[in-house]
Every structure is written in structure tokens, then in C-alpha cells.
C-alpha positions in Angstrom: -1.3 66.7 -14.4 -5.0 66.4 -13.7 -5.4 64.2 -16.8 -2.7 61.8 -15.6 -4.2 61.6 -12.2 -7.7 60.9 -13.7 -6.2 58.2 -15.9 -4.5 56.6 -12.9 -7.7 56.7 -10.9 -9.7 55.2 -13.8 -7.1 52.5 -14.2 -7.2 51.6 -10.5 -11.0 51.5 -10.7 -10.9 49.1 -13.6 -8.4 46.9 -11.8 -10.6 46.9 -8.7 -13.7 46.2 -10.8 -12.0 43.4 -12.6 -10.7 41.9 -9.3 -14.2 42.1 -7.8 -15.6 40.4 -10.9 -13.0 37.6 -10.9 -13.6 37.1 -7.1 -17.4 36.8 -7.7 -16.7 34.4 -10.6 -14.4 32.2 -8.4 -17.0 32.2 -5.7 -19.8 31.1 -8.1 -17.6 28.5 -9.6 -16.7 27.2 -6.2 -20.4 26.9 -5.2 -21.2 25.0 -8.5 -18.2 22.8 -8.2 -19.0 21.8 -4.6 -22.6 21.0 -5.5 -21.6 18.8 -8.4 -19.0 17.1 -6.3 -21.4 16.3 -3.5 -23.9 15.0 -6.1 -21.3 12.7 -7.5 -21.3 14.4 -10.8 -17.5 14.1 -11.0 -17.0 15.1 -14.7 -18.8 18.4 -14.1 -17.1 18.9 -10.8 -13.7 18.2 -12.3 -14.3 20.7 -15.1 -15.3 23.5 -12.7 -12.5 22.8 -10.2 -10.0 22.8 -13.1 -11.3 26.2 -14.2 -10.9 27.6 -10.7 -7.3 26.3 -10.6 -6.6 27.8 -14.1 -7.9 31.2 -13.0 -5.8 31.1 -9.8 -2.7 30.0 -11.8 -3.3 32.9 -14.2 -3.2 35.2 -11.2 0.1 33.7 -10.1 -1.6 32.1 -7.1 -2.4 28.6 -5.8 -5.9 27.4 -5.1 -7.0 26.4 -1.7 -6.1 22.9 -0.5 -9.7 21.7 -0.5 -10.0 22.8 -4.2 -7.0 20.7 -5.1 -8.3 17.8 -3.0 -11.8 17.7 -4.6 -10.3 18.3 -8.0 -7.9 15.4 -7.6 -10.6 13.0 -6.4 -13.0 14.1 -9.2 -10.2 13.7 -11.7 -9.6 10.2 -10.6 -13.2 9.3 -11.0 -13.2 10.5 -14.6 -9.9 8.7 -15.3 -7.7 11.8 -15.4 -5.1 10.0 -13.4 -2.1 12.3 -13.9 -4.2 15.3 -12.9 -5.4 13.4 -9.9 -1.9 12.7 -8.8 -0.7 16.3 -9.4 -3.6 17.9 -7.5 -3.4 15.5 -4.5 0.3 15.8 -4.3 -0.2 19.6 -4.0 -2.5 18.9 -1.0 0.3 16.9 0.6 2.8 19.7 -0.1 0.7 22.1 1.9 0.6 19.7 4.8 -3.2 19.7 4.4 -3.5 16.0 3.6 -6.1 13.8 5.4 -7.3 10.2 5.1 -9.1 10.9 1.8 -5.9 12.3 0.3 -3.8 9.2 1.0 -6.7 6.9 0.1 -7.3 8.3 -3.3 -3.7 9.1 -4.3 -2.9 5.4 -3.5 -5.6 4.4 -6.0 -4.2 6.8 -8.6 -0.7 5.4 -8.2 -2.1 1.9 -8.5 -3.6 2.9 -11.9 -0.3 4.1 -13.2 1.5 1.1 -11.7 3.8 3.2 -9.5 4.2 0.5 -7.0 6.6 2.3 -4.6 4.5 5.5 -4.4 1.4 3.4 -3.9 2.9 1.5 -1.0 4.2 4.7 0.6 0.8 6.3 0.7 -1.0 3.1 1.8 1.4 2.7 4.7 0.9 6.3 5.6 -2.8 5.7 5.7 -2.5 2.7 8.0 -0.1 4.5 10.3 -2.2 7.7 10.7 -5.8 6.5 10.2 -6.2 3.0 11.5 -9.8 3.6 12.6 -11.1 5.1 9.4 -13.8 3.1 7.5 -11.6 2.8 4.5 -9.0 0.8 6.5 -10.3 -2.6 5.4 -10.0 -1.6 1.7 -6.5 -0.1 2.3 -5.3 -3.2 4.1 -6.4 -5.3 1.1 -4.8 -3.1 -1.4 -1.6 -3.0 0.6 -1.5 -6.8 0.8 -1.8 -7.1 -3.0 0.9 -4.4 -3.4 3.3 -6.3 -1.1 2.7 -9.4 -3.2 3.4 -7.6 -6.4 6.6 -6.1 -5.0 7.6 -9.5 -3.6 7.8 -8.1 -0.1 7.0 -11.5 1.3 7.5 -10.8 5.0 5.2 -7.8 5.0 2.7 -9.6 2.8 2.6 -12.5 5.3 1.9 -10.1 8.2 -0.7 -8.1 6.1 -2.6 -11.3 5.3 -3.7 -11.6 8.9 -5.3 -8.1 8.8 -7.7 -9.1 6.0 -11.3 -10.0 6.7 -12.4 -13.5 6.0 -14.5 -12.2 3.1 -11.5 -10.6 1.5 -9.5 -13.8 2.0 -12.1 -15.7 0.0 -11.8 -13.4 -3.1 -10.2 -15.0 -6.1 -7.6 -12.3 -6.7 -6.6 -12.3 -3.0 -6.3 -16.1 -3.0 -4.0 -15.8 -6.1 -1.8 -13.4 -4.2 -1.7 -15.7 -1.2 -0.8 -18.6 -3.4 2.3 -16.7 -4.6 3.1 -16.0 -1.0 2.9 -19.5 0.3 4.7 -20.8 -2.8 7.6 -18.5 -1.7 7.4 -19.8 1.8 7.4 -23.4 0.5 4.1 -24.5 2.0 3.3 -27.2 -0.6 0.2 -28.7 0.9 -1.4 -25.2 1.4 -0.6 -24.3 -2.2 -2.3 -27.3 -3.5 -5.5 -26.8 -1.5 -5.6 -23.2 -2.5 -5.1 -24.1 -6.2 -8.0 -26.5 -6.0 -10.1 -23.8 -4.3 -9.3 -21.5 -7.2 -10.5 -24.1 -9.7 -13.7 -24.6 -7.8 -14.5 -21.0 -8.2 -13.3 -20.9 -11.9 -12.3 -24.1 -13.8 -10.3 -21.9 -16.1 -8.2 -20.1 -13.4 -4.7 -20.0 -15.0 -2.8 -19.9 -11.7 -4.7 -22.8 -10.2 -4.2 -24.9 -13.4 -0.4 -24.1 -13.4 0.1 -24.9 -9.8 -1.5 -28.3 -10.1 0.0 -29.1 -13.5 3.6 -28.3 -12.3 3.0 -30.1 -9.0 2.0 -33.4 -10.6 4.7 -33.1 -13.2 7.4 -32.7 -10.6 5.9 -35.5 -8.5 6.1 -37.8 -11.5 9.5 -36.7 -12.8 11.2 -36.8 -9.5 9.9 -40.2 -8.8 10.9 -41.4 -12.3 14.5 -40.2 -11.8 14.7 -41.8 -8.4 13.3 -45.2 -9.5 15.5 -45.3 -12.7 18.6 -44.5 -10.7 17.7 -47.3 -8.2 17.2 -49.8 -11.1 20.4 -48.8 -12.8 22.3 -49.3 -9.6 20.7 -52.7 -8.8 19.5 -54.5 -11.9 17.6 -57.4 -10.2 14.2 -58.9 -10.8 13.0 -57.6 -7.5 14.1 -54.1 -8.4 12.6 -54.3 -11.9 9.2 -55.3 -10.4 9.5 -52.3 -8.0 10.2 -50.1 -11.0 7.2 -51.4 -13.0 4.9 -50.8 -10.0 6.3 -47.3 -9.5 5.9 -46.5 -13.2 2.1 -47.1 -12.9 1.9 -44.3 -10.3 4.4 -42.2 -12.2 2.4 -42.4 -15.4 -0.8 -41.7 -13.6 0.7 -38.5 -12.2 2.1 -37.6 -15.7 -1.4 -38.1 -17.1 -2.9 -35.9 -14.4 -0.3 -33.2 -15.1 -1.0 -33.5 -18.8 -4.7 -33.0 -18.3 -4.1 -29.8 -16.3 -1.5 -28.6 -18.9 -3.9 -29.2 -21.7 -6.5 -26.9 -20.1 -3.8 -24.4 -19.3 -2.2 -24.4 -22.8 -5.5 -23.6 -24.4 -5.8 -20.5 -22.3 -2.1 -19.6 -22.3 0.0 -21.2 -25.0 3.4 -20.3 -23.7 6.7 -22.0 -24.7 7.4 -23.1 -21.1 4.1 -25.0 -21.0 4.8 -26.6 -24.4 8.2 -27.7 -23.0 6.5 -29.5 -20.2 4.3 -31.3 -22.7 7.3 -32.3 -24.7 8.9 -33.8 -21.6 5.7 -35.6 -20.6 5.3 -37.2 -24.1 9.0 -38.1 -24.0 8.3 -40.1 -20.8 5.3 -41.7 -22.6 7.6 -42.6 -25.5 5.4 -40.7 -27.9 8.2 -39.2 -30.0 5.9 -37.4 -32.6 3.9 -35.6 -30.0 7.0 -34.8 -28.0 8.7 -33.3 -31.0 5.5 -31.3 -31.9 5.5 -29.6 -28.5 9.3 -29.1 -28.5 8.8 -27.3 -31.9 6.3 -25.0 -30.3 9.0 -23.8 -27.8 11.3 -23.0 -30.8 8.6 -21.1 -32.7 8.1 -18.8 -29.8 
């Protein structure tokens, strides 16, 4: 009986000693992790926080919310995106989320292209933390997310919240081009496309906008003038057709120049088809067939 009692006391003592040792280990790991995190040594911080979480999980417990938060942010910095999302979502589950939680988890969802979750977290940030210093960056990310999701009404409203500097960035202008294209603001689209090419002569979107614009301008005019001549085959109408064809051909040539630069960068079948149509109008059958064959090969 005494032996059993002694054994039980010994076992309890070992358990207590082990618990005390683990507690000290967790405390030490926490101090080290916090130091590395504050110093911006995110790889080391992530490793230490991950160890804390593993120990807690082994005990059948959860780590503190701030451990999950810092672990999630550190994980994102070292491109462990799935871990970042997992840890930051745990912070939200505990109703312990703050501005940093929503800010970084939206960045993580952007990296994995989960557009709906990205937007949800960005919108939550703007609703709850409009005065935080990150709001400008959040507004910008949200505008780009609305464009990608083709949520044009919200994108149009969000554009007004961007700073003038943000509105001058190439990627932002590209997003705005897509927006005004949807709204049908032709003149604004053209000026923006030219602005893109001023920043980068090889900007694909800028080249495409102008190439397609001058093509449509020429083709629509060609169709209109030919119909008018077919309806009224007079000398006067023929002279009008010849005069119109000079402008039409000039616009086709301008379109062709833009498509040439574009096709070198992005040889897609749809661009080859435009080339085929242009050379058909120029009555250059061999070149037209060459580009039409490119559409079939792809």
C-alpha cells in the first residue's frame, strides 16, 4: 500500500516537473519569438512560433491569439501562405482580430487568388478601421480586387478613394482602363491608353486599346461608305468613297502599326485575325492568308 502511494506521489511529481519544464520552455520560446518578430527576422520568428503552436497542440490546447497572429504574419513574410491563412483565421475565430489581422489575411488571400475572401477581409478593414495608416493601401488593393471581380459599380466608387499618386501607377491605370471600357467612355480610354504607352512603349493593354480602336474606326467607316456607294453608284458618290478610303486606309495603317508591336509581345490568334482582316482590306491576299493561317495553327 505504501509502495503504491509512493509510486503515485513520484508520478505526480514527475508530471508536475514536466509541466513546469514545458511551461518554462514555452515562456523562453515566446520571448525569443517576440524578439525575432520585432527585429523583422520573420523566418526565425515563424519557426519559433510554429514550435510553440506544435507544443500547445500536443497538449490538446490552443495557443494564445497573439501567438497565432504573429505566426500568421511571419508565415506570410516567408511565403508560407497556407499557414498564414490558417493562423490568422484562428485569430478571427477567437474574436481577437484587429486591423493587422484583416490587413495581412487579405494579402494572403491575394497570393492564393481567393478573390471573394480577399474582398471580404478588405471590406471589413475599411468598415472597422478607416483611420488606420494602412487604409490607403487597403483602398488600392480593394479597387484592383473589384476590377478583377468585374464589380464595376464598386470599382467606380473605389477609384475616387485612391490618392493621386496611386491613380498614376501603371497597374492602377490598367485597372481603370478596364473600368471605363465597361462604362463606354471611349475618349477617356484612348487618353489612358496613350498615357500607358508614354510610361512603357510595350504596354500590352495600351497597344491593344489603340490597335482595336483604329481598326474599328476604319472598318466601321469602310462598311458605311461601301454601303452608301452600293446604294448610289454615282460619280459624286464614288469620289466621296475615294476620299473616305484615304482616311480609312490611314486608320487601318495606324491600327496595323499598333498590332505589329502587340503581336510581337503577345502572338495570340485573335490579333492575327485582325491582321488578316486589315491585309484583306489592303487587298494583300498573301499576307492576309498568312495571318489567317496563324489563327488556325493556334
